[in-house]
N, C-alpha and C positions, 0 to 999 in steps of 0.2 A: 701489725703485731696482734696476736690473738688476745682476747679479753678474759678468757677462762671463767666466764660467769660473773664478772665483776660489774656488770651493767647496773645492778640494783644499788650499788653504792651511791649515795646522794652527793650532790654538789655541795662543797663546804659552805657556800654562802646561800643559805636558804632564802626563800621569798620573804619570810617574816623579818629578816634583818635589813634587807636592802630595798625591798619593794619590787625590784627587778633583779635579774641575774647579772646585769651590767653595772659597773661603777663600784664605788667604795661602800663599805657598810657604814651604818650610822655611828658606831662607836669611833671608827677611824676619822670620820668627818668632824666629830666633836673634839677630838684631840688635835687635829690639824687646825681647827678654828681657834682653840685655846692658845696654841703656839703662835698663830698669827696675831692674836690679840695682845699677847704679852710682848712679842717682838715689835709690835706697832707702837708701843709706848716709847721705844728707844730709837726707832728708825722707820721712815716711810709710813707714818700713821695714816695718811690720807689714802693709801693703797691697802695696807694690811688691815685696817679697821673694817672697811666694808667687806673684805674677803673673810674676816672672822665672822661678821654678821651673817653672811651667806652660808658659810659652812655650818655655823651653829643652827641656823634656821632649817637647813636641809637635814641636819642631824636630828632635830626635834620632830621631823616628819611634816614640815611646812605648816605647822600650827603651834600656837603658843601653848606649850605643854611643859611646865616646870618640873613635872614628875618624871620626864623621860630619861634624862641623864645629866649628871653634874657637869661634865665637860661641855656639853652643848649649851647649858644655861650660862656657864662662865664665859663661853665664847660670845654669846649674844650680848651679855651685859658689858663685858670689857670691850667688845668690838664697837658697841654704841658709844661708850665713853671715849674710846680712842678716836672715833670718827668726829665726835663733837669737839674734842680738844684740838684735833688737827685742823678743823675748819676755823676754830677761833684763832689758832696760830696763823693760819693763812690770811685771815681777816685783819690781823694786827692787834687783836684784843688780847690782853694778858689775863688769864683766868685767875691769877692770884694777886 
């Protein structure tokens, strides 16, 4: 199919948002991490907690940057809490 001069149109995911042209952008990773963290409080916390931590960390750009985005920060904090509570539950210790 002919392009008719549309080659100058940029790729929708620019390098500033994703770091590379492959993968999800940082905003999406933050939202996915937040959803995993909230769902981890109700089911499979030992799996969803670390997944939320990883998604939040990647969304922040692999550095502790609380100014980056709110969903990324929420994903990291809730993912850490979720992971600790799941480990306590597995160990048989009641947190309350």
